[in-house]
ZAMARGU-4260 file (C-alpha; in steps of 0.2 Angstrom, whole numbers, plus 5000, padded with zeros to 4 digits):
<rodrens>
0) 5054/4937/4792 | 5040/4943/4778 | 5044/4937/4760 | 5046/4952/4746 | 5043/4949/4728
5) 5052/4960/4713 | 5038/4960/4704 | 5048/4975/4693 | 5055/4972/4676 | 5065/4981/4661
10) 5061/4995/4651 | 5062/4979/4638 | 5051/4970/4642 | 5038/4985/4649 | 5037/4993/4631
15) 5036/4975/4622 | 5023/4970/4632 | 5015/4984/4630 | 5016/4982/4612 | 5005/4965/4613
20) 4994/4974/4623 | 4990/4986/4608 | 4989/4973/4596 | 5007/4972/4585 | 5009/4955/4579
25) 5024/4962/4569 | 5038/4972/4571 | 5052/4975/4557 | 5071/4980/4564 | 5088/4981/4561
30) 5096/4976/4580 | 5107/4987/4587 | 5118/4987/4604 | 5108/5002/4608 | 5088/4994/4612
35) 5095/4975/4617 | 5084/4972/4630 | 5070/4974/4619 | 5077/4962/4607 | 5077/4951/4622
40) 5060/4954/4627 | 5054/4945/4609 | 5059/4929/4619 | 5044/4931/4632 | 5032/4936/4616
45) 5037/4920/4606 | 5021/4914/4591 | 5012/4933/4597 | 5026/4945/4590 | 5033/4941/4574
50) 5052/4949/4573 | 5055/4954/4554 | 5077/4952/4553 | 5078/4968/4538 | 5096/4972/4529
55) 5095/4991/4530 | 5084/5002/4539 | 5076/5012/4525 | 5068/4996/4519 | 5063/4991/4538
60) 5054/5009/4538 | 5046/5004/4523 | 5040/4991/4528 | 5033/4998/4544 | 5023/5010/4533
65) 5016/4998/4519 | 5011/4986/4536 | 5002/5002/4542 | 4994/5007/4524 | 4988/4989/4525
70) 4980/4986/4542 | 4975/5005/4549 | 4986/5000/4563 | 5003/5009/4565 | 5018/4999/4559
75) 5030/4996/4570 | 5048/4998/4567 | 5065/4996/4578 | 5081/5002/4573 | 5099/5010/4582
80) 5104/5029/4584 | 5113/5040/4572 | 5114/5028/4555 | 5101/5020/4560 | 5089/5030/4563
85) 5096/5041/4547 | 5091/5029/4537 | 5076/5027/4542 | 5071/5042/4539 | 5064/5038/4522
90) 5052/5028/4527 | 5047/5043/4541 | 5045/5057/4528 | 5034/5042/4518 | 5022/5040/4529
95) 5020/5058/4536 | 5016/5063/4518 | 5006/5049/4513 | 4996/5049/4531 | 5000/5032/4536
100) 5001/5026/4557 | 5017/5021/4560 | 5029/5021/4575 | 5048/5021/4574 | 5058/5016/4591
105) 5076/5021/4593 | 5089/5018/4601 | 5099/5031/4609 | 5113/5032/4621 | 5112/5036/4639
110) 5104/5051/4647 | 5120/5052/4659 | 5130/5056/4641 | 5115/5069/4632 | 5123/5085/4625
115) 5141/5079/4624 | 5140/5074/4606 | 5139/5055/4612 | 5144/5040/4600 | 5131/5042/4585
120) 5120/5053/4598 | 5106/5064/4590 | 5091/5074/4594 | 5078/5067/4585 | 5067/5080/4591
125) 5076/5093/4580 | 5080/5079/4568 | 5063/5072/4564 | 5050/5085/4570 | 5046/5092/4551
130) 5041/5075/4546 | 5032/5068/4561 | 5018/5071/4571 | 5025/5069/4588 | 5045/5064/4591
135) 5049/5061/4611 | 5060/5053/4624 | 5056/5041/4635 | 5067/5045/4650 | 5060/5036/4663
140) 5057/5019/4664 | 5042/5019/4674 | 5033/5030/4660 | 5035/5019/4645 | 5018/5012/4648
145) 5011/5032/4646 | 5023/5035/4631 | 5017/5019/4620 | 5000/5024/4624 | 4999/5042/4619
150) 5009/5034/4603 | 4997/5024/4598 | 4983/5037/4600 | 4993/5050/4591 | 4999/5041/4578
155) 4981/5034/4572 | 4971/5050/4578 | 4964/5064/4564 | 4977/5063/4550 | 4987/5047/4553
160) 5006/5049/4553 | 5022/5042/4561 | 5029/5045/4578 | 5048/5045/4584 | 5052/5035/4603
165) 5072/5038/4606 | 5075/5024/4619 | 5092/5029/4629 | 5100/5014/4633 | 5097/5017/4653
170) 5079/5017/4653 | 5080/5003/4644 | 5091/4994/4658 | 5082/5001/4670 | 5069/4992/4681
175) 5052/4996/4686 | 5034/4989/4695 | 5022/4997/4684 | 5005/4992/4679 | 5003/4988/4660
180) 4989/5001/4654 | 4973/4995/4640 | 4975/4996/4622 | 4973/5013/4614 | 4956/5017/4605
185) 4956/5028/4590 | 4946/5043/4592 | 4934/5046/4576 | 4928/5061/4569 | 4909/5060/4565
190) 4900/5076/4553 | 4887/5082/4559 | 4869/5082/4553 | 4869/5098/4551 | 4884/5097/4537
195) 4875/5081/4529 | 4861/5089/4525 | 4870/5105/4517 | 4881/5094/4508 | 4865/5088/4501
200) 4859/5103/4497 | 4874/5107/4489 | 4873/5091/4478 | 4855/5094/4472 | 4861/5113/4466
205) 4878/5104/4456 | 4876/5099/4436 | 4891/5093/4435 | 4899/5083/4449 | 4913/5075/4453
210) 4921/5064/4470 | 4939/5062/4474 | 4942/5049/4486 | 4959/5050/4494 | 4968/5049/4511
215) 4972/5033/4522 | 4960/5024/4534 | 4950/5016/4520 | 4941/4999/4524 | 4931/4987/4515
220) 4914/4993/4523 | 4921/5012/4520 | 4923/5009/4502 | 4905/4999/4503 | 4898/5015/4511
225) 4903/5026/4499 | 4902/5015/4484 | 4883/5017/4489 | 4881/5033/4491 | 4888/5038/4476
230) 4874/5026/4466 | 4860/5034/4479 | 4867/5050/4470 | 4872/5045/4454 | 4892/5052/4457
235) 4905/5050/4444 | 4919/5042/4458 | 4939/5045/4454 | 4953/5041/4466 | 4968/5056/4471
240) 4984/5052/4463 | 4991/5033/4472 | 4976/5032/4481 | 4971/5019/4467 | 4966/5006/4484
245) 4949/5017/4489 | 4938/5013/4474 | 4933/4997/4466 | 4940/5001/4447 | 4926/4987/4441
250) 4911/4998/4446 | 4902/5006/4433 | 4903/5024/4442 | 4923/5024/4442 | 4930/5037/4432
255) 4949/5036/4435 | 4965/5040/4443 | 4967/5060/4444 | 4984/5067/4444 | 4998/5067/4434
260) 4995/5055/4419 | 4979/5053/4422 | 4968/5051/4404 | 4962/5066/4396 | 4945/5065/4397
265) 4947/5065/4415 | 4955/5081/4417 | 4943/5089/4404 | 4929/5082/4416 | 4939/5089/4432
270) 4937/5107/4423 | 4922/5106/4418 | 4916/5100/4435 | 4904/5113/4446 | 4906/5102/4461
275) 4921/5094/4468 | 4918/5081/4484 | 4936/5076/4489 | 4935/5063/4505 | 4951/5061/4514
280) 4964/5067/4500 | 4972/5083/4503 | 4972/5088/4486 | 4991/5090/4483 | 5003/5095/4471
285) 5002/5078/4462 | 4982/5077/4463 | 4978/5094/4453 | 4993/5094/4443 | 5002/5109/4452
290) 4987/5116/4459 | 4981/5121/4438 | 4966/5105/4440 | 4959/5113/4455 | 4965/5131/4459
295) 4973/5137/4475 | 4966/5147/4485 | 4952/5148/4476 | 4946/5134/4465 | 4936/5136/4450
300) 4923/5124/4455 | 4912/5122/4471 | 4924/5114/4485 | 4918/5101/4498 | 4931/5095/4507
305) 4930/5082/4520 | 4946/5079/4530 | 4952/5074/4548 | 4961/5086/4552 | 4953/5103/4554
310) 4972/5111/4553 | 4970/5106/4533 | 4954/5113/4529 | 4956/5130/4521 | 4976/5128/4522
315) 4976/5126/4502 | 4959/5127/4495 | 4946/5137/4503 | 4929/5125/4503 | 4912/5130/4500
320) 4909/5116/4514 | 4919/5109/4526 | 4920/5094/4534 | 4932/5087/4548 | 4929/5068/4548
325) 4937/5054/4546 | 4933/5044/4528 | 4926/5028/4538 | 4913/5039/4547 | 4909/5049/4533
330) 4906/5036/4523 | 4897/5028/4537 | 4883/5045/4537 | 4883/5048/4518 | 4877/5031/4514
335) 4862/5035/4525 | 4859/5052/4514 | 4844/5050/4500 | 4842/5062/4486 | 4825/5070/4483
340) 4823/5063/4466 | 4831/5051/4457 | 4850/5056/4447 | 4854/5057/4431 | 4868/5043/4426
345) 4872/5049/4410 | 4888/5059/4416 | 4891/5043/4426 | 4891/5031/4409 | 4901/5039/4400
350) 4916/5047/4414 | 4917/5025/4415 | 4914/5020/4397 | 4931/5035/4395 | 4938/5027/4411
355) 4938/5009/4401 | 4944/5017/4385 | 4960/5021/4393 | 4963/5007/4398 | 4967/5000/4379
360) 4985/4996/4376 | 4993/5014/4367 | 5006/5010/4353 | 5023/5009/4360 | 5040/5008/4349
365) 5051/4994/4346 | 5049/4975/4351 | 5042/4974/4368 | 5027/4985/4371 | 5025/4991/4391
370) 5009/4994/4389 | 5002/4977/4381 | 5012/4970/4395 | 5004/4979/4409 | 4987/4976/4400
375) 4991/4956/4398 | 4996/4957/4420 | 4976/4965/4423 | 4969/4952/4414 | 4976/4935/4420
380) 4981/4942/4439 | 4963/4939/4453 | 4952/4954/4460 | 4964/4952/4478 | 4980/4952/4471
385) 4993/4968/4477 | 5003/4978/4465 | 5016/4986/4473 | 5027/5000/4464 | 5044/5011/4472
390) 5044/5029/4459 | 5050/5031/4443 | 5039/5030/4425 | 5037/5012/4424 | 5026/5015/4436
395) 5013/5025/4426 | 5010/5007/4418 | 5003/4997/4433 | 4993/5013/4437 | 4986/5016/4420
400) 4980/4998/4414 | 4976/4987/4430 | 4960/4988/4438 | 4961/4989/4458 | 4947/4980/4467
405) 4950/4991/4487 | 4959/4991/4503 | 4974/4979/4500 | 4978/4979/4483 | 4987/4992/4480
410) 5001/5001/4488 | 5010/5015/4481 | 5018/5030/4491 | 5012/5049/4485 | 5029/5053/4491
415) 5035/5046/4476 | 5048/5038/4486 | 5062/5028/4475 | 5066/5009/4483 | 5049/5005/4490
420) 5043/4993/4478 | 5051/4976/4485 | 5050/4982/4504 | 5032/4984/4503 | 5029/4968/4494
425) 5038/4957/4509 | 5028/4968/4520 | 5011/4963/4510 | 5015/4946/4508 | 5020/4944/4526
430) 5002/4951/4531 | 4994/4939/4518 | 5003/4925/4513 | 4989/4918/4501 | 4987/4933/4492
435) 4997/4934/4477 | 5010/4952/4477 | 5018/4960/4461 | 5031/4969/4464 | 5035/4983/4448
440) 5052/4991/4450 | 5063/5001/4438 | 5079/4995/4437 | 5086/5009/4448 | 5073/5013/4459
445) 5074/4991/4463 | 5094/4994/4466 | 5091/5007/4483 | 5083/4993/4490 | 5087/4975/4485
450) 5096/4969/4497 | 5081/4966/4506 | 5078/4950/4493 | 5085/4943/4508 | 5071/4947/4519
455) 5061/4938/4505 | 5072/4922/4506 | 5073/4922/4522 | 5056/4919/4528 | 5048/4911/4513
460) 5039/4926/4503 | 5034/4920/4485 | 5034/4939/4479 | 5036/4941/4460 | 5045/4957/4452
465) 5044/4965/4437 | 5058/4973/4434 | 5056/4986/4421 | 5076/4988/4413 | 5084/5004/4402
470) 5099/5006/4409 | 5094/5025/4415 | 5085/5036/4426 | 5069/5036/4416 | 5059/5050/4423
475) 5073/5061/4422 | 5077/5060/4407 | 5059/5063/4400 | 5060/5081/4411 | 5078/5083/4405
480) 5071/5081/4386 | 5059/5093/4391 | 5068/5107/4397 | 5086/5106/4389 | 5081/5095/4371
485) 5094/5083/4366 | 5105/5088/4379 | 5105/5070/4389 | 5120/5068/4400 | 5121/5060/4417
490) 5108/5047/4418 | 5114/5032/4412 | 5120/5016/4422 | 5123/4999/4419 | 5117/4986/4426
495) 5120/4967/4434 | 5113/4950/4428 | 5097/4954/4440 | 5095/4934/4435 | 5109/4930/4444
500) 5108/4941/4458 | 5089/4934/4464 | 5094/4916/4459 | 5110/4920/4474 | 5096/4923/4485
505) 5088/4906/4481 | 5073/4915/4468 | 5069/4912/4450 | 5075/4924/4435 | 5072/4926/4418
510) 5075/4941/4404 | 5060/4945/4392 | 5064/4957/4376 | 5050/4954/4365 | 5030/4958/4370
515) 5025/4938/4363 | 5038/4931/4376 | 5032/4940/4393 | 5016/4929/4396 | 5024/4915/4395
520) 5037/4919/4408 | 5029/4929/4419 | 5016/4913/4420 | 5033/4904/4425 | 5039/4914/4440
525) 5019/4914/4446 | 5021/4895/4447 | 5037/4895/4454 | 5034/4908/4469 | 5017/4899/4472
530) 5028/4883/4473 | 5044/4886/4481 | 5038/4902/4490 | 5055/4910/4486 | 5055/4927/4474
535) 5054/4927/4457 | 5059/4941/4445 | 5057/4945/4425 | 5069/4958/4422 | 5059/4968/4407
540) 5073/4972/4396 | 5067/4987/4384 | 5075/5006/4377 | 5073/5020/4385 | 5064/5029/4370
545) 5045/5021/4374 | 5048/5031/4392 | 5027/5032/4395 | 5013/5027/4389 | 5009/5034/4371
550) 5026/5045/4374 | 5041/5045/4366 | 5058/5055/4372 | 5058/5059/4352 | 5043/5062/4355
555) 5046/5077/4366 | 5061/5080/4360 | 5052/5086/4347 | 5038/5096/4356 | 5050/5104/4366
560) 5061/5112/4351 | 5045/5117/4344 | 5038/5126/4358 | 5056/5136/4360 | 5057/5140/4342
565) 5037/5147/4345 | 5039/5157/4359 | 5057/5164/4351 | 5066/5157/4366 | 5086/5152/4365
570) 5091/5133/4367 | 5105/5125/4367 | 5109/5117/4353 | 5107/5097/4354 | 5122/5087/4356
575) 5128/5077/4340 | 5120/5058/4341
</rodrens>
């Protein structure tokens, strides 16, 4: 009798092996019974694929998204069906708007029960279609390699973004004798020689050019190449809103961040430019200040738009010249161009001088200056430190006063998603344990994913959290004062003792209420995080009056009342103090 060998594997084994083939080293997850075969398959990849067990799916999805930002490879996240997928949706939306490669695997009900509204059943194609590049469900075990390979190709191709794959239980438990596929290779989009010569001609004609860098896919080599190009052609270089890692801020060609809260001189420079070279950025609402700096559909400035997604070109702005190319390929090609004559560097020097002037701390009310604190952090941190933020006015401080030095030094959601900073810091520290990681967080923002301190404790991650604590939703308070001056309501909250919270997770915590006390407290937090490999937190307590760099609530209120009076508009009377 002939012996037969069963080479079949269950779906979880096939899927995890395909992830390994594609270079996956880390998976962020909240375990669920809907994908148990995948969890069991981790046993076959111990020491190669690290499962990071998170406390809530939004934290897991944020960590995966941050991993995609840091590495350029898809961040991998596993969650269970229904509620788990719903919790993870914010990370998926962040990846979509931030152009971050990510793959979200979701456990799904058995195919035998589909369309019966079975326990926790959701149609993920309908749910996630608007916020993912591709949503699919794998119904056959023998097609897992095909779907996973395609997921990697879609997530990294063109404009990167998230992919969702639903995994029915019976498909994962099913067995198949199917060969693995080789790793997916990203296809790069290169500019044509005719387009590059047209760019050179546009630059030769320009008197006041400005380059704006953004989007995803920036490697150290890409930044080096675009820097060579900027130096060769004498271009001032700015970065799109929250794309601070795209260029070295110490470079003499750097002009600042374009977008909300930008310094006035740079805003004037954008408006006065006769040519804008936008590389990788969509030039979204935040970067263009509600499409006022650069107007849609026809900008006042001549626009050269370089973007990896052909459908983005001409969608919002009509460019004078368009190139469909990813940032790395464009930067490499542009670095080989040479101008016909030496550039005039006066505008570059002036733009950089104006940027350096913006680093000087602005005056602030009260005994604690957030401006001076942020400037101090910039002064003492090494160049390769990674700064993470979520959303809120507190993020204006590191983004104004920190000089970022290239890829891996900033993790900031352009989506403006709250609760991002702590999970992103965890992901950054996991990826590079030697890099110093500082999480800036508002008290409201921090409490949206505070539970992920458990991950930092469990995996021995010495991150430092600077917690801006003013016991209110500060950004909304500022907006409320502009629109309804003196009528603040429904914005305050009571905080816990954050130092006790972090201490419960084995960490270090202390409170600072005066500017002069911060440097020593920050030093102690950094020393604890380095020595103990556990989180350290400095709670920075301040009154909400100093609401943003150079702005106070009283000043915002006065401007709003004055503007209403000048226009003759009727406004509701402020509530008595």
